[in-house]
N, C-alpha and C positions, 0 to 999 in steps of 0.2 A: 504492501499499499503507501502512497506517495503522501505528502504530507498532508496535500487538501483531503484524502480521502478519509487517513487519519482524523485530523478535525473535526469530521463529519459526525464521527462516531459518537460525541459530545453531546448533539444534537438529539441523539435515537435516543426517547426512554421507554420502549418496549420492548422487551427480547425477542420475539417473535421478528419485528421487524428490522433489529441489528442483527440474527442469524441470516435475515434474508441477503441484509445492506452486504456481508463480508463474504457469503456463499461462493460469490464469482475467484475469490484470493483464497478459497478451502476448496477444491472441487469434492465432494462427495462425502462432504462432512453429514454427520447422520449420527445420532442418538437416543437413545428413550424418552428423556424426561430433560425439560429445562432447570436442570441445577446448574448448581459451578461445576461440580467435581464431572458431571457428565460432559459439562462443556469443554470443558478443560483437558480432559482424555481424547474429545474426538480433535480437537487444534492441534495438540499435542501427534494425533494418530495422524491427521495429514501432513504433519511437519517432518514427522520420522517417515513416511513415504517419498517424498520431497528428497532425504537423505537419500535414498534407497535406491532414487534414479540417477542421483549425483553419482554414485557409489560406480554402479554399472560403467560410467562414461569417464570415469577419471583414471589417472595414469597409477601403476601400481601401488608408490608409496602414498601416494592421497588416498588409495583406498585403504590404505592401515590405519592413517591417520582418523579419515571418517568411522572406519568401526571403533577405535578407539574412542571416539566423541560420542560415537552412539551406547558408550559405557554408562554413563552419567542415566541414561535410561533405562536400564538392564538395573543401574541400584536403586532407582524409584522403583524396580520392581520387586528388587530385593525388601525393600524397606517397606513397601504396602504389604506383601505376603508375608512376613514375621510380624508386624501390628495387627494382618488380621488375624495371624495364628493366637496372639494375645488375648487377641477381643474375643476367642473362640469361634470365628466364622466358620463359615461352613467351606470346604474344597469351591463350590461352584461361586459363591460370593468372593472367595479369593480371588477365582480366577475373574472373576468382573473387574479386578480393580488392574489389572496387568496389562501391558500392549506386548502380545504377541508378534505384534511385526519385528517389532525389535530384536528379538531372542530369533526371527528365521535371520534376518539379516546378518545375525552375528554366529547362526548357527550353534545356539542353544536353548535351541526348542526344549529339548531332553531334559536337559539341567533344568530349567525353570519351570515344567511340569512335574519332576521331581520332587521340586520345595514346596509344588503346589500341594503334595499330596502331605507330607508332612503335618505332625497335628501337636508337637511340643518342641518347646524351646531346646530342649537336651537332645533332639534327632535332629534339628536345624543347624544345633554346631558340627553336630557328629557328620551329615551329610557336605558341610561345608570343608570340612578338614584339609581335603589335597586340593583345594580352590586359592585363588588370588584373595579370595574374601577369606579365609581364613580367621586370621589373627584379628582384623576389622571387626569380626563377628565375637569373637572367643569375648575380645574384651570390653565391646558392646552388650553381651549380653549380659557378663560376670555386673558392670556398673547397673544395669536396669534390675538385676534382682535384688541390690544391695538398696538399690534407692526408689526401684520405680520410674526409672527417667528415662527416655527414647532418647534422649539429643546427644550424648556419648553416640549411642551405637549408629547415628546418623551419621556424626560429626567424621567419624570414623573411618565410614565408607564413603565418603564426601572426598576427603584426604587422600583416599586411596585412589580415587579418579585424577587429581592434580597429579599426584604421584605417576602414576602412568601415564597421562600425555607429557611430563617432562621427558620422563625415560624413550618414548617415542620419536624424539625431534633425533636422536645422534642417527637415524636411518634414514633423514630425510636430504633429498639433494639440497645444493647450497641455498638457490634460491625459495626453495621452499622454507629449509631450517630457518632463514631471515625472516618469512615471515609469521611463521608457525611459532616459533620461539616469541618472537613479537607478544603474539596472540595469548600464548599460555602464561606469560609473564605478566598481562594484566589483570586475565583471568584468575589467576592463584596471588595477586596483590588483594583483587576484589574480594576473592574468598577469604583471607587470611582475614580483612578487615570486617566483614562481614562476621565473622567467630569471634572476632574480639568483643564486637558489638552484640552480638544475642548475650555473650558470657557477661555481660557489663548489664545488661537490661534483666538478664535472671541471674544474676551474683554464683556462677560458678566460678569453685576453683581457680585460681587463674594457675597453679602446677600442672592440673588436668588439663587447662584450656592450651595452656602453652603446647602438649601433645597434640593438637589438631590441626597445628597453622604445619603449613609446607615451606620449602625451603625454597620461595622463589622468589621474585622482586622486581618492579617497575620505577617506580619512585622512590619508595620504604629500603629500609634496611633492617637485620635484626636486631639494630642499636634502636631504631625509631619504632621497632612495631614491638620492643619490649617496655619502651617509656608507653606506649598506648595501653596493653596488656594491661600496666598497673594499675591503670586511672578505675575510680569507681563509681563517677557518672556520665552520663550521654554527652552533657553539655561538655565537660570538660573531653572529654572523645572529640566531639567537633572541633571544640576550638585549638587544640596540638593537632588534630589532623590538618587541620585549615593552616596551621602556621609550618606544618612540613611542608604543605604541595603545594604553597606560594610559591617556595623559593625555586619551582622548579618552570624554568625560563619555559618549557614547552606545554606548560598548561596554565601560568599564570593569568594570560588576559583571558580566556574562559572563565576562571576562577574569581577573577573579580568583578568579572560582568555578573557569575550566579554563584554568587559566595553558599558555602552547604549549608543549610537549615535545620535540615534535620525530621522532615516531618514524611520524608519519603527516604533518608538517609543512604541508601543502598544503591536507588536507583540514580541520585542524582550523581552518585561516585562512578559509577556505570556510567553515563552519559559521557563524564567529562573523560573517563579513559577512551572510550570510543571515536568520541571526536578524531583523539590525538593518532588512534589508529588509524582510522581512512585520512586524513592528512598527512600521514606519514606515507601512507602505501598508494594514496590516487597517482602521487606524482612520477610511481613509477609503471602505471600500467601503458603505457606507448612499450614497453618490451610485453614479449607475447607471454615471454613464459611467467614471467611475473602477472601476466595481464590474465590468466586463465584460472591459479591461484586464488589472484583476488578477487574475480567474480565468485568461485566458489565460498571464499570467506565471507565475501561479503552477504549473499545468500542468505550462509549461514547464520547470521550473525544478527541482519538486520530481519528476517524472521523470527528466528527466537525473541528478539527484542520486543518485536510488533504485538506476540502474543503475549507475554509477561508484563511488558509496561502500559501498552494500548487497548489491547482487543477484553483480556480477562478484568481489568480493573474495571473496566466499563460496565461487563456484565455482572459482576460484584454489585459496583454502586446501582443498577437496575432492579438486581433481584432485591437488595436490602432496603428498595425502594417500595417495592411490589410487596413486599411480606410488612413494611409498616403501615402499607394503608389496609394492608386483609386484617390487623390486628385492631 
């Protein structure tokens, strides 16, 4: 969607009209009911289909990167299955929460079907024993049993995703490596900032919180992250982060125009980094090799942000207003 199309989302106040309006940008969009969860799953299902088509037409090394990129959706599947198991959901109900298309592209259909059959956390831990998810699942389940808090399990799984993306970079060719390492740096730093932000909000032990961070940076470093980690209020976090970022000439003008406010802090940070990413590589697209990589990355990033930052928030606003009226 272009800026004009996205802007028009704000004028739509009926969920059926919204779905009809976005339909041409999400071919085959279907769901059983107009709930936030159903609409979110349908939107990302369409997005994953798009990634699948890109994989088919991409060079070998890019195909490998894109499959690793899809790992975050497999992790989403795993989180939902484990939460469903904790809640005592049936296999059929858990299956409805899972995007099977992701597993098809990753050749992991049997793996996820096997996980769906499991009915206890002990069995899940044993099932994951010889997989890349073993340590994250083991540590997360242990913490859940002690505290009944799922946050740690989710954070360890998320950290694994960013570490996997970082490890993939060494297999890329030079031009892929330049652009994709830049991308991995910026999403890793946003992840680190989000983890610290969430940790401050719900008062997670800082020693524990530090274990979730990935050793990968864009504008910050380990020292500045540690300074942020030791804060106890969101206002102090925003103030100190702004002080760190304002020193970076690459993003200073944008930050001066739109200071961090905190209402949607992580979105604000993501937009700041995203603008820098596109400004950096837009100038290189006369180079054919860069151009093909850039177009793939641009499509992935913009579509993901379109769903997360524009469409879904509008869906939530419309449905919340509808329920207020019904009450």
